[in-house]
N, C-alpha and C positions, 0 to 999 in steps of 0.2 A: 355606467358612468361615462360622461362625455369627455371629449378632449380637453386637456388642461391648457389654459392660455396664460401667458405672462403679462398680457396687456391689461392695463388698469380698467376696471369696470366703470361705465358711465355713472355719474352721480345720480342717486335715486332721490329726487326732490320730495317725493311723497313720504319717504322715510324721515326726512327732516321735519316734515309736517307732523308725522306720527310722534316724533320726540316732543314736539311742542304740546300736542294733545295729551300725551301721557303725563308730562310734567304738570300741566294744568289740572289733570285729574287727581294727581297725588295731592296737590294743594287743596282742591275741593274735597277730597276724601277726608283729609285731616280736619277741614272746617266742618264737615258733617259730623265727625266724631265729637268735635267741640260742642255741638249743639244737640246732642242726644242720640246719635247713632252709636252702635256698639263698637268697641275697639279701644286701644290704648293711645293716649296722646298726652302732651305736656299739661294741657289746660282743658278742663271740661266744665261746662255749665249744666244746669238741670232746668232748662226753661220749659214752659208749658208746651206740650205737643199733643194734639189730638191723635186719635187712632190713625187717620189717613196720613197725617204728617209723619208719624212714627214709622208707619209701614214704608212710606216713600224714602225716608232716610235710611232705613235698614236695607231696602232693596238696592239703593244707590251704592252703599258701601259693600254689600255682598257681591254685587255685579263687578265693581272695581276689583275687589279682593280676588275674584275668580280669575282675573286675567292680566291686570295691568303691570304688575311687577314681573310676572313670567314673560310678558311681552317685552319689557325692558331687557331681560336677560337674553331673549331670542335676538333682538336687534344687536346687542353687544356681541353675542356670539357670531352673528353674521359678518360683522366688520373686523373681527379679530384676525382671521387668516390673512387678509390683505395687509393689515398693519404689521403682522409678523413677517410676511414675505418682503415687504418694502424696507423694513428696518433691520431685520436680523435679530437674533436672540438678545444680545446685550443691549442694543438700542431699544428694542421692544420693551424689555423689562425696566430700563431706565425711564422710558416714557410712561409706563404704567405706574411706576413709583411716584413720578412727578404729578401726573394727572389724577391719580386715585389716592396715593398715599398722602400727599401733602394736604389736600382738602380734608381727608379723614383725621389727620393729626390736628389740624387747625380747629376743626369742629369739636373734637373731643377735648382739646386743651383750652379752647377759648369760648366758643359759642355755647356749648352745652352748659358749662358752669355759669356763664353770664345769664342764660335763660333761667336756670334754677334759682339764681339770686333774685332775678326780677320777679319770679313767681312768689318767692317767700316775702319779698318786700310788698308786693301787691296784696298779699293776704293779711298784712298788718303784723304787729308784733315785732320781735327782734330778728331781723333777717341777717344780722352780722354784716360785715363788710364784704366787698367784692373780693378782696384779698383772701378773706376767710373761705370763700367759695372755691378759689383756686387751690388753696392749701388742702381743702377737703378732697378735691379732685385728685391731687397728687397722692393723698393718703389711700385712696381707693385703688391705685394702680395695682395690677393691670386691668381691673374691672372699672372701666370708664364708660360714660354715656356717649353713644354715637348717634342716637336718634334715628332719623330717616337715612343717615349715611351707612346704616347696616348694609344697604345695597352696594355701596361703593366698596365696603370691606369685603363682602362676598365676591364681588366682581374682581377685585384684586387677587383673591385666592384662585378664582377660576382662571385668570390670566396667567398666573404663575404655573398652574397645573397644565394649561395648554402648552406653554413654552417647554415644560418638562417632557410632555408627550411628544412634541415635535423633535426635541433633541434625542429622545430615546429611539423613536421610530424615524430615523433619518431618511429611510427609503420611501417613506410615505409622501406623496405629492402634496404640495401646499397651495398650488395655484387655483385659479378660478375655472370651473367647468363651464364651457361655452354652450353645452347642450345638456339638457336634463328634462326630466318629467316630474312635475310636482306630485306628491303623494295623493292617491285617490281618496275619495270621501270615506270609503270603507276603512282605509288605514288611519285616517284622521279620527274616525269614531273609535277605532281600536286603541289609539293613543290616549284618547280621553278616558276610555274605560280602564286602561292600565293605570293611568295616573290616579283615577278615583279609587281603585282598589289599594294601591300603595298608600295613598293618603289615609284611607280608612284604617289600614293596618298600623300605621304610625299612630293614629289617634286612639287606637285601643289602649295604648300605653301613655301617650302624651296628647291630651285633648287640646282643642283650639284654645289659645290663650297661654299655653306653655311656651317658654322660650329658653334659650341657652345663654349663660353669662358670656361665653365666648366659644365660637364666633357668635355674633349677635344675629341670630336667625331663629325663626319660629319653626321647629320641626314639623308641626301639622301642615304647613304650607310648603315645606322644602322640596317635596317631590317634583312639583312643577318647576321650581327655580332650577333645580339640578338638571332636569331634563331639557329645559328650553335653551340653555346655553349651547350644549352640543348639537341640538337640533338647528340652531342658528348657524353654527359652523357647517353642518351638513347642507343647509339651504344654500350657503355661499358656494360650497364645493360642487354641488350638483345642479346649480342654476335653477333652483326651485322658483324663486321669485319672478324670474323672467318668463317662466312657463305657467304661472298661476292662472288658471282659467277664470274668466269673469263670472261664469255661472256659479262658481263657488260662493259668491256673495249672496246670491238668491237662496241657495240651499242653507247657508249659514243663518240668513235672516229668518227663515222658517224655523230653524232649530232654536235660535234665540227666543223667538216668540213663544214656541212651545215650552221652553224651559222657564220663561217668566210665568206662564200659566201654572207650570208645575210647582213653582215657588209658592204661590198662593195656596195650591192644593196641599202641598206637603206641610206647610206651617199652619194652614187653616185646620187641617185634621188634628195637628198637635194641640192647637188652641182649644178646639172643641173637646178634646180628650183630656185637657188640663195637663198635657205633657210638659214637664220642666224643660227649659231651653237647654239645660246641660245634656239632655239625651241626644241632642243634635251635634254636640260639640265633640263627642268621642266616647270611647268605651265599646263594649261588645253589644251594640244595640242596632236594631234595624234603622232607627232614625239617623244614627251617625253614618251608617253605610249609605243611606239615601242622600244625606246631605253632602257627603264627599263625592258621590257620583254626580249629583246635580252640579256641584261647584266646578268640577274638572270638565264636565261636558260643556257647561256654559263658558268656561275659560277658553277651551279650544275653539268653540263656535264663535266667540267674540273676537279672538285673534284672527280667525279666518275672515270674518265679516269685515272687520276694520281694515285689515291688510288689503283685501280685494277691493274694497270701496275706495280707499285712499289711492291705491295703484291706478284705478280707473279715473278717478275724478279730481285728485289732489296732487297731480304730478307737474303742475306749473310752477313758475318762478315769479316771485314778486319781491320788492325791496323790503316790505314789512315781514314777509314770510322768512326771508333770509336772515333778517335781524333777530326775529324771534327764535329761529332755529339755532343761531349762533349763541344765543344767551340761555338756551334751555338748561344746559348743565349747571351754569351759575345759579339759575333760578331754583333748580332742585336743591342745591347745597344751601341756599339762603332762605328758603321758604319758611322754615320753622320759626325763626325769630320775627319775620315779617308777619306771619299769621298770628303769632302770639301777641305782638304789639297791637294789631288791629282788633283782635278779640278783647284784649284788656281795655282798649279805648272804648269799645262798645259794651262793656260789661254792665253799665248802668241803664242801658236801653231796655225798656220793658216791652218785649215782643216775643212771639212764639219762636220756638227753635228753628222751624223750617223757614220762617221769614228772615231770621237773623242769618241763617246759612245762605239764603239766596242773595243777601246783601253783602255780608262779610266775605263770603267765598270769592266772588268775582273781584271785589276790591283787593283782596289779598293776592289774587293771581296777577292783576295789573301791576300792583306795587312791587311784587316780587320780580317780575320780568323787567320792570323799569330799573330796579336796584341792580339786578344782574347785569344789565347793559352798562350801567355806570361803573360797576366794579371791574368789568372786563376792560375798561379803558385805563385802569390804573397801570403804572409801569410794571411790566413783567407778568401781569395777570393772565394775558392770553396764552402764555406758555403752559399755564395750568388749567385755565378754564376755556 
């Protein structure tokens, strides 16, 4: 471990761009589910999709699911020690309560019930009043809907846990390491294998699709989320990002390509053998093991590939980039009602699912970031967003 420095780290502009990319992917991911890809979302259609379109949508969401939320936790973990060191325990926890707790409460108390009411109204019949929707939400307490803000909820828990660890281990240094060596490719592969085995073990009892009422997390995917936050902390402490070799991008690209081919082989064999999709979701089956190992291997490879590529090619500064990065958190919070509104507006459009995804998805991304920029200009909003 290298020498600890109290000096602030220079701003990593490529990480700002990563936040924008990952936020846009979250919106597109949910748009893909809307139009035929597997997964849970507020609103789904069943448009016509040929085999090629169906495979592309499935591959898109499977690739996203393999890495993008884990990557969010890694980035959050990376910036947590600096925030704690700068603010101290009490101010750090107040800041987390404000920036994470307030959006979570507003979403659960206002946005989620309003979206449920809009969906019922759009389906016809008696949707009741909006006031009825809020009364129903109160009646469900503490089981409320948080939608995509499950990430914010879990991150708040991780932040509190980090503060407790720092308080208990007062002798542990918290500053930034100025020297360090990034994990080798062998260790990264070992990390992927370990995550795959743990995910498989969880899915033996809780297959993909299972979730907890509280905290709002899906245990089949939790291994990566739980691991990536402390790995982000370690990356900050040990200076991994500063020493990340560019050659890792090339190795990761080859791995991603091989794993995409493996996707078609794995599920093509299953299709040829008429294997039910449930065999890949969990249980004591070789298909579930292969699926978990594929997913976590792709997840680690994608994180390495995107991180190394952005570090090399996307570390510049632009007015648009700064504006998008500043509004990425607001866009994440607000994307569900925006996507729902655009999807409902296009409900009568007779087109294939892939075509609707390719149109609705980018429109929802643009409108969400635009709305986030407007909301951040409201009095007091920047303290939270």
